[in-house]
N, C-alpha and C positions, 0 to 999 in steps of 0.2 A: 403509554402502552400498559394494558393490563394483561394478566396471564392468559386470557382467552383471545386476545387481539390476533387477527390474521397478519402475520409478519412474513414478508418475502425477503429472503437473502439471496440476491443474485451473485453467483460465483461462490457457492458454499463449500466447494471442495478445494479451493486454493488456500494460500497462506492466510490472507486477510479474512476471507469468507468463512473458513473453518473456525477461526478464532472467534468471529462474531457468533457463529452457531453455538460454540461452547459457552460463551458469555450469556447468551439468551437462555439457553437451557439451564444454566446454573442459576439464573434469576427467576426461574419458574415459568417461563413462557412455554406453552403447550401446543400452540397452533402455528407451527413454523412451516412455511411453504418453501420447498427447495426443488430444483430441477438440475440434473446433470447437463453437461453440454450436449450429450447425445439426445436427451429428452427435450431440450428447448434450445434452439439456436438463436441466440440473442441478436445476431446480425440480420435475422429474418424478421422483417417488420410485421408480416402477417401472423407469424407464429407468436410473437410477443403480444400482439393485439388479442389473439384468441386466448392466450393464457390469462391475461388480466381480466378479460370479460367473463371468463369461466370461474375464476377463483377470487376476484375482488379483494386483493390484499388491502389492509388498512394502513400499513406501515411498510416502507421499502428501504433496504440497505443495498446500494449498488457497490459491491466489491468485485464484480466481474470486470475483467480487463485483460488485454494482451499486454504482458509485462516482460521485462528482461533487463539484463545488465548492459554495460557499455558496449560490448561486442554486438549483441542482438539489436540494440537501438540504432547503432551505426550501420549495421548491415541490412536491416529490414525496415527502413523508415516508412515505406508505403503501407506495409502490413500494419504497423503500429498506429498510424493515423487513421487508416480506413476502418480497421476493426473497432478501435476505441470510440471513434465518432459514431459509428453505427450502433454499438451497444448502448451507449449512454443516451443517444437521441431516442431510440425506440423505447427504452425503459422509462425515461422521464416523461415522454409524451403520453404513453399509456397510463402512467401513474396519474397524471393530471386528468386525462379523459375519464378515468374511473374513480375519481374522487379520493385518492390516497390522502390521508390526513397529514402525514409527515414523511419526508424522504431524506435520506442521508447519502450523499455522493462522495465516495472515497477518491481523492486525487493523489497528488504526490508533491513533495517539496521541490521537484524539478520545474514546477510552474514559475518559480521566481527567477529573476534575472541572474545571469552567470556571476556577475560581480556585485552582488547585493551587499549592503552594509550588514554586519553580523552583530547579534543574532537577527534573523530575518523576521520582520513583522508582516502581518497580513496586508498592510497598506502599501507594501513594496511591490505588489503585483502590478505588472505592466509598466514598470518604471525603467526598464533597460533591456538590452539584448539577452536572448536565452543562450544556454550552452548548446553548441552546434551538435554534439554527438547524440543528444536525445531531444532535439528540437521538435521532431514530428510528434513524439509522445507527449511532450509538454504542451504543445499547441492544442492537441486533442483534449487534454485535461483542463486547460484554460477555457476551451469552448464549453466544457461541462460546467465550470464555475459560472460562466456567463449565462448558460441555459438556466441554471438555478435562479440567478438574479432576474432574468427576463420573465420566466414563468411566474415567479413571485410577484413581479411588478404588474404584468399584464393580466394574469388570471387569478391572482390571489392565492397561488400555491404556497406551500410551506416547506420548501426544499432548502437544505443546508449542505454546504460543501466543506468536508473535513480534509485537511491536508496533512497526512502523517509523514514523518521523517522516514529514513530507511528502515524497513521492517525485516525481522527474521523470526524464526520459531518453527514449531511443528508444521509439517506439510510443505516445507519450502521446496523450491525447485533447484536441484543440484546438477542439472544438465550444464556442462561447462560452456556451451555456446550461448546459453540464454540466462544463466544464473546471475544474480547480483553478487557483489564482491564477497560477502560473508559466507554464504553457502558454497560459493566456488572455492574459497580458501579451505573450508572444511573438507571438501572432497579431494582437492589437490593434495593436501597434507596427509589425509588418511591413506590415499593411494601410494604416496611416496613412502610413508612409514611401512605399509604392508609390503612394498616392493624392495625395501631396504635402500632406497635412494638417499643420497646425502645432501640434496638441495632441491628447492622448489622455486619456480619462477613466479614472480608476482608482477602483474601489469602495472606500468607506470613507475613513477619515481618513488612512490611511498609517501610523498609529502602532503597530498590533499587531505583535508580533514573532513570526517563524516560523523554524523550522529546516528546511533542505532537504537531502535526501540523494539522490544519484544512484542510479538503480535497479540498476545493476551492483554498486555497493557493498553495497546491501541484499541482492542475490542471493548475493554471496560470503559474507555473514554467515549467511544461511539454510542454504546448503550446508555450511558449517563446522559449524553446530549439529547438522545431521542426521548428520554424520560423527564426532561426538564419541565418545570412549570411554564405556563404560557408566557409570562412576563420575561423570564430568563431566555426562553427559546426565541421570542420575538427580538430580543436584544442581539442575538446572533444574526438573525435575518437582516437587521439594519446595521450590519457591520461596517468596517472601514471602506470608504468610497462606495457605499451601498452594496458591497458584495457580501452575500451570506456565507462568509468564509472564516474558518477557524483552524489554527495550527494544532497539531498533536506531536509533541516531542518531549524528550527527557531533559533537555537543557545542557547536555554534556556531549563533547565530540572527541574523537581520537584521530590521529593520523592513520593512514592506511598501513604504514609500517608498524605502528603500535597495535593496530587490529591484527595484523598478520602474526605478530609475536604472541598475542593473546590466544589466537586460534591454535598456533603451534603448541602452546602449553596445554590447552584443553585436549588436543588430539594425542599429545605425547610424541610429537615429531621434534627430533633434536638436531636436524640438519640446518644447513645455511639457507637464508632467504636471499634470492637474487632479484633485484628490481630492474625491470626491463623498461628503460626510459624511452625506447622507440615506440612503445604503446601509449595511447592517450591517457592523460590523467583525469579528464573531465573537469567539472567545476572545482575551483581551488578549495572552496569551503561551503558547507551547507549546514548551518546551525539554526534551528528554528526558535523563535521567541514564542513560547506556549503560555505566556502570562495570562491571556484571556481565559484559557481552559483551566489553568490552575486556580484562578479566582472563582471559578464555578465549583471547585471542590475536588478536582481530580489531581492525582499525582501518580507517577509510575511506581511499581512495586518490585520489578525484577532487575537486578544489576547486571551489567554486561557480562562479567566473567561467569556468573551463575547461569545466565541465559545461554551463553555459548556452550557451556558444558551440557546443558539440557538439549540444545540443538544437536550436538554431536551424538548424544544417546539416541535421539530420534533418527538421525541419519543411520546409525548402526542397526537400529531395529528395522528400519525400512530396507536396508541393504540385505539384512538377514532374511527378510520376507520376500526378497526377489523383486522389489519394486524398482522401477526405472521411470524417472520423470523427465520426459523430453519435450513436453508441451510448454506453452507459456500462458495458457488460460488460467486465471485465478478467480 
């Protein structure tokens, strides 16, 4: 990608997409194509076709998706599989039809089996059953990985699938019904502190382990991948089991209990944490092996404690501006 390349970021207003936009702008890219959900409905095949034919992007980042935490995934599986299959199918197909040079599809670490060996390597894809609570979303994302592989094989496309670990950062979704665990904890603890409550309920036992990566670190990795020389990029396309798949993670995880205590410290909430074991824990552990990415020269820059503090400042700024995030589009 050069500074004048036409680059389309699908989902530029969400957590991942806004980070990609910041990274691309910081790298000097001047010809960035973006559309809000109201301007371009990505589940509308005709609208996506018209957009690609009119604007002819050369590079595409698919950060658009319907996302949510364990409650939303468990409550709305039909919405998650339908919307995500439609978005990625329409964007990838039009990218191929219109000669896009490279495409990066953002997935999720939930594509891997529930009881994977740890840390999780790319070749573990499709080696065991998925976590039931987010199976619909995971299957949609697995289909996206297979679409990348299939279009590369049959049509000579240059599509890569990047699987980030749990993301957080500016522009996160704090709606308690749809938020992931870290932003949900930030909001819960802030509201408890403001109301003077002496305890906060946390879903599950607190025992599952999760890895967390700041969205700006993820975006730096994705931009680096799209700028790789041809030989290195081709190496990703011919990845494990022929899947053009690469993990993005920091290599460290925490228990949910440890995460909750870190969020409480950042927010300044001094009350008790009550773990509700009647609520589902989800996958016991999800730690990605990002060795392939690190060997290409990337490493994360933002530590978790500093990142949580920055995320809380972002939450306060948005609350002060009267923002309310209740959607799940990113």
